[in-house]
C-alpha positions as CSV (number, residue, x, y, z in Angstrom):
1,M,27.4,88.4,136.4
2,K,28.2,91.7,134.6
3,K,27.6,92.1,130.9
4,Q,30.6,92.6,128.8
5,E,31.3,96.1,127.7
6,S,30.3,95.3,124.1
7,E,26.9,94.0,125.2
8,V,25.9,97.1,127.2
9,R,23.6,99.3,125.2
10,N,24.1,102.8,126.3
11,K,23.7,104.6,123.0
12,M,20.2,105.8,122.0
13,V,18.6,106.3,118.6
14,V,15.4,108.3,118.5
15,V,12.9,107.9,115.7
16,R,9.8,110.0,115.4
17,M,6.6,108.5,114.0
18,N,3.0,109.5,113.5
19,E,0.1,107.3,114.9
20,T,-0.3,105.4,111.6
21,E,3.4,104.5,111.3
22,L,3.5,103.5,114.9
23,S,0.5,101.2,114.6
24,Q,1.9,99.7,111.4
25,L,5.2,99.1,113.3
26,A,3.3,97.4,116.1
27,K,1.5,95.3,113.6
28,F,4.7,94.1,112.0
29,Q,6.3,93.4,115.3
30,N,3.3,91.4,116.5
31,K,3.7,89.1,113.5
32,T,7.2,88.2,114.8
33,T,8.5,86.4,117.9
34,E,10.1,89.6,119.2
35,K,8.6,90.6,122.5
36,D,9.6,94.3,122.5
37,T,9.8,97.0,119.9
38,S,13.4,97.9,120.6
39,S,14.7,94.3,119.9
40,Y,12.6,94.1,116.8
41,L,13.8,97.5,115.5
42,R,17.4,96.6,116.4
43,K,17.3,93.4,114.4
44,V,15.6,95.1,111.4
45,A,18.1,98.0,111.4
46,L,21.1,95.7,111.7
47,Q,19.7,93.3,109.0
48,K,19.6,90.4,111.4
49,P,17.0,87.6,110.8
50,V,13.6,88.1,112.4
51,T,11.4,85.1,113.0
52,V,8.0,85.7,111.6
53,K,5.0,83.8,113.0
54,Y,2.9,82.0,110.5
55,R,-0.7,81.1,111.2
56,N,-2.6,78.7,109.0
57,E,-6.3,79.5,109.5
58,S,-7.4,76.1,108.1
59,A,-5.1,74.4,110.6
60,D,-6.7,76.6,113.3
61,D,-10.2,75.3,112.2
62,F,-8.9,71.8,112.1
63,L,-7.4,72.1,115.6
64,M,-10.7,73.4,117.1
65,D,-12.6,70.5,115.5
66,M,-10.1,68.0,116.9
67,L,-10.2,69.6,120.3
68,N,-14.0,69.3,120.3
69,M,-13.8,65.7,119.1
70,K,-11.4,64.9,121.9
71,K,-13.9,66.2,124.4
72,E,-16.6,64.1,122.8
73,L,-14.4,61.0,122.8
74,N,-13.6,61.5,126.4
75,A,-17.3,61.7,127.3
76,I,-18.2,58.7,125.2
77,G,-15.3,56.7,126.8
78,N,-16.4,57.7,130.3
79,N,-20.0,56.8,129.6
80,F,-19.0,53.4,128.1
81,N,-16.8,52.7,131.1
82,Q,-19.6,53.5,133.5
83,A,-22.0,51.2,131.6
84,V,-19.6,48.3,131.6
85,H,-18.9,48.8,135.3
86,K,-22.6,48.6,136.0
87,L,-22.9,45.5,133.9
88,H,-20.2,43.9,135.9
89,L,-22.4,44.4,138.9
90,L,-25.1,42.4,137.1
91,E,-22.7,39.6,136.2
92,K,-24.3,37.3,138.8
93,I,-27.4,37.0,136.6
94,P,-26.7,34.2,134.0
95,E,-28.2,36.1,130.9
96,F,-25.9,39.0,131.5
97,R,-22.7,37.0,132.1
98,A,-22.2,36.2,128.4
99,W,-23.1,39.7,127.3
100,V,-20.7,41.2,129.8
101,Q,-17.8,39.0,128.6
102,Q,-18.6,39.8,125.0
103,Y,-18.6,43.6,125.5
104,D,-15.8,43.7,128.0
105,G,-13.4,43.0,125.2
106,L,-15.1,45.6,123.0
107,Q,-14.8,48.2,125.8
108,K,-11.0,47.6,126.0
109,V,-10.6,48.0,122.3
110,L,-12.7,51.2,122.3
111,V,-10.7,52.6,125.2
112,S,-7.4,51.8,123.6
113,K,-8.5,53.3,120.3
114,V,-9.7,56.5,122.0
115,E,-6.4,56.8,123.8
116,E,-4.5,56.3,120.6
117,I,-6.6,59.0,118.9
118,K,-6.0,61.3,121.9
119,L,-2.3,60.7,121.8
120,R,-2.1,61.4,118.1
121,M,-4.2,64.6,118.5
122,N,-1.8,65.7,121.3
123,Q,1.2,65.1,119.0
124,L,-0.4,67.1,116.2
125,Y,-1.3,69.9,118.6
126,E,2.3,70.0,119.9
127,Q,3.7,69.9,116.4
128,W,1.3,72.7,115.3
129,L,2.3,74.9,118.3
130,Q,5.9,74.8,117.4
131,K,5.3,76.2,113.9
């Protein structure tokens, strides 16, 4: 599909900059969602809106803490599942039968809560990425 004649950019504007100005331009562009310098400069020159990225460093720290906690919760849940599975193998011994039944319910509650926390953390992460 051909571009319409008004969309074809065949005119050129040349701007000369020193190293400091060029690095400052690159810094400004990197703070936006524009991928290349020409589209950034075109929008700025034509006074069109430029979307600026905003990073909240406290949210970054929170996210890293939550990701670490998610890994720990996964490990705890896996260990708990393995322990309960091993106890089910010992269910034939009468002393363990009551203990297994008691902690089987606890295991299900723990796993569901861990999954709930993981789901909420993923929602927060997706929400945070969109900002």
